[in-house]
C-alpha positions, 0 to 999 in steps of 0.5 A: 499500500503506497499513499500519494500526495499530488499537487500542481501549479505551485508557481514557486510558493509552497505553502507550509500546509502541503508538508502537513497534509503530505506527512503521511504520504509515501510519495509526492507527485508535482504535476508541473508549474513548479516555479523554482528549484527551492520548491522542488528540492524542499519536496524531495528532501520531505519525500521522494518526489516524482515530477514534470516541468510546466509551461512556466517552468524554466531554467534548472527546473525544466533541464532537471525534469521531462515534459512526460513521466511514465512510471509504475506504483505497485500495479498501477501504471502512470502517465504524468505531464503538465498540460494534459486536459480531461476526457473528451478534452485532451491536448491532441499530442496525448491521443496517440499515447491514449489510443495505444494504451487502449489497444494494449489494455484490450490486447489488440496490440503487443507492448514494445519497449515494456510499454504498459497501458495507462491506468492513471493519467495525471495532470495540471495547468488548468488550476481546476481540480478534477478527478474523472474516469475515462471510459473511452481510453480506460483510465482514471485522470486526476488533476489536483488544481493548483497549490500555489497562490498565482492564478485565478483560482480562489482556493489552493487544493491538493489530492491525496490517495492510496495505491493498493495494487491495482486498486486506487482508493480513499481519494481526499481532496484537500482545500488549503482555503482561499488564496 
């Protein structure tokens, strides 16, 4: 069983309450627009952290991370990127990856280079918290909203959940309050 804390769009501001809410987490995932190496380093010193760069990241943050990150936690295959969208409104460059995943899941295509179907898609960018199952491609999508103070959103948000084998469960929406 692995407890995950997910955040996005800190834009250089890491609220101290993030670490309080993620104190029971085994891993932290940051879905881009980190804003500074200091934020990334603080998260990495606190818990093992997986992250992608966002469109507003530059310099060291962009050079130390990738745009897409595919990984596996227990029996869940994850794809994380910053600008992703949501079911029915994905960014077009993701569609080939999603189609391939759906074919792999249906057994209609052989895996190449150890590629596995996506079970969980994590993104940020919109500053809109959204968790939705995609019935077309067969995976859960998560966007934790924005944990920082920059942007138009009025409430800072995070997600926390558990991966237990193939199960994604105990999802919690955490509101840090109005920015």
